[in-house]
RODO-2510 file (C-alpha; in nm, 4 decimals, decimal comma):
residues 74
     n   res          X          Y          Z
     1     x     1,2718    -2,3345    -2,6663
     2     x     1,5062    -2,1766    -2,9202
     3     x     1,4937    -1,7994    -2,9628
     4     x     1,5164    -1,6844    -3,3237
     5     x     1,7786    -1,4142    -3,3684
     6     x     1,6939    -1,1091    -3,5743
     7     x     1,8239    -0,7555    -3,5980
     8     x     1,7531    -0,4195    -3,7539
     9     x     1,7381    -0,4335    -4,1342
    10     x     1,6657    -0,8078    -4,1607
    11     x     1,3983    -0,9368    -4,3987
    12     x     1,1807    -1,1888    -4,2122
    13     x     0,9035    -1,4249    -4,3161
    14     x     0,5837    -1,4038    -4,1123
    15     x     0,3364    -1,6889    -4,0532
    16     x     0,0440    -1,4950    -4,2009
    17     x     0,0721    -1,2895    -4,5212
    18     x     0,0026    -0,9159    -4,5326
    19     x    -0,3267    -0,8249    -4,7101
    20     x    -0,1252    -0,7233    -5,0200
    21     x    -0,0200    -1,0885    -5,0592
    22     x     0,3430    -1,1018    -4,9423
    23     x     0,4629    -1,2406    -4,6094
    24     x     0,8094    -1,0773    -4,6239
    25     x     0,8696    -0,7903    -4,3826
    26     x     1,1719    -0,5703    -4,3134
    27     x     1,2555    -0,4802    -3,9520
    28     x     1,2904    -0,1000    -3,9427
    29     x     1,2734    -0,0294    -3,5646
    30     x     1,3512    -0,2383    -3,2567
    31     x     1,2766    -0,1922    -2,8897
    32     x     0,9932    -0,3110    -2,6658
    33     x     0,7853    -0,2798    -2,9824
    34     x     0,9071    -0,3704    -3,3308
    35     x     0,8164    -0,1786    -3,6461
    36     x     0,8091    -0,3892    -3,9588
    37     x     0,7592    -0,2730    -4,3174
    38     x     0,5925    -0,4840    -4,5856
    39     x     0,8338    -0,5563    -4,8707
    40     x     0,5452    -0,5606    -5,1205
    41     x     0,3464    -0,2422    -5,0481
    42     x     0,5788    -0,0555    -4,8047
    43     x     0,3084    -0,0321    -4,5330
    44     x     0,4581    -0,0316    -4,1814
    45     x     0,3121    -0,1747    -3,8619
    46     x     0,4216    -0,1377    -3,4983
    47     x     0,3672    -0,4562    -3,2944
    48     x     0,4767    -0,5736    -2,9473
    49     x     0,8007    -0,7751    -2,9450
    50     x     0,6318    -1,0826    -2,7941
    51     x     0,3692    -1,0917    -3,0704
    52     x     0,6372    -1,0395    -3,3381
    53     x     0,8505    -1,3264    -3,2028
    54     x     0,5439    -1,5527    -3,1941
    55     x     0,4384    -1,4702    -3,5529
    56     x     0,7830    -1,4669    -3,7172
    57     x     0,8636    -1,7845    -3,9102
    58     x     1,2286    -1,7276    -4,0086
    59     x     1,4888    -1,4733    -4,1164
    60     x     1,5093    -1,4776    -4,4968
    61     x     1,7893    -1,2249    -4,5520
    62     x     2,0069    -1,0964    -4,2728
    63     x     2,1517    -0,7465    -4,3045
    64     x     2,4663    -0,8515    -4,1150
    65     x     2,5220    -1,1404    -4,3606
    66     x     2,5022    -0,9000    -4,6541
    67     x     2,7455    -0,6616    -4,4821
    68     x     2,9976    -0,9429    -4,4288
    69     x     2,9798    -1,0458    -4,7962
    70     x     3,0216    -0,6874    -4,9225
    71     x     3,3129    -0,6022    -4,6918
    72     x     3,5542    -0,8188    -4,8936
    73     x     3,4863    -0,6505    -5,2288
    74     x     3,6353    -0,3230    -5,3499
***
């Protein structure tokens, strides 16, 4: 089974949408539990890592990818 890689600051797509209608979440804290913030309404939720990994569909925008693109520009 492949483990999906994610890190602090990434925007991820969840399997189920948030009640506000969007299913995009930003990872704002990582540890045994992960705090995610809804991109639509800014509500944050703390969930266990295992539950997060199970309910995450994919990484939409990686913070590290954005940092690599911006490092070449002045």
